[in-house]
C-alpha positions as CSV (number, residue, x, y, z in Angstrom):
1,M,121.3,78.8,116.0
2,E,123.0,76.6,113.4
3,A,125.2,75.2,116.1
4,I,122.2,74.1,118.0
5,Y,120.6,72.4,115.0
6,A,123.9,70.7,114.1
7,K,124.6,69.8,117.7
8,D,128.1,71.3,117.4
9,L,129.4,72.4,120.8
10,L,132.6,74.0,119.7
11,I,131.0,76.2,117.0
12,G,128.3,77.2,119.5
13,A,130.8,78.2,122.1
14,L,132.8,80.3,119.6
15,G,129.6,81.9,118.5
16,L,128.6,82.8,122.0
17,Y,132.0,84.2,122.7
18,F,132.0,86.5,119.6
19,A,128.4,87.5,120.3
20,S,129.3,88.4,123.9
21,M,132.2,90.5,122.6
22,A,129.8,92.6,120.6
23,V,127.2,92.9,123.4
24,F,129.6,93.7,126.3
25,N,132.1,95.7,124.2
26,F,135.3,93.8,125.0
27,G,137.9,92.2,122.9
28,C,141.5,91.5,122.3
29,C,142.4,95.2,122.6
30,T,141.3,95.8,126.2
31,N,144.6,97.4,127.2
32,G,144.0,100.4,124.9
33,A,146.6,99.4,122.3
34,C,144.2,99.3,119.3
35,F,143.5,103.0,118.9
36,T,145.6,105.7,117.4
37,T,146.2,109.1,118.9
38,I,145.1,112.2,117.1
39,R,148.0,114.4,116.3
40,P,147.3,118.1,116.1
41,N,147.6,119.3,112.6
42,S,150.3,122.0,112.3
43,K,149.0,123.2,108.9
44,S,146.0,125.4,108.9
45,M,143.5,125.6,106.1
46,D,144.9,129.0,105.1
47,D,148.2,127.4,104.0
48,V,146.7,125.5,101.1
49,S,147.6,126.8,97.6
50,Y,145.9,125.8,94.4
51,E,147.1,125.9,90.8
52,E,144.7,126.5,87.9
53,I,145.0,124.0,85.1
54,N,143.7,124.9,81.6
């Protein structure tokens, strides 16, 4: 809205681009390179040992 009031075409275009990224759920990471894989945890919760501190 501020770009319309200031009559700034470049800022308005950038604002529309970033707003459309949020609405349509796309971005620079469309090839799937931005997520990390979940590795299976080899340790179970039974392997945890605790030491009492006085």
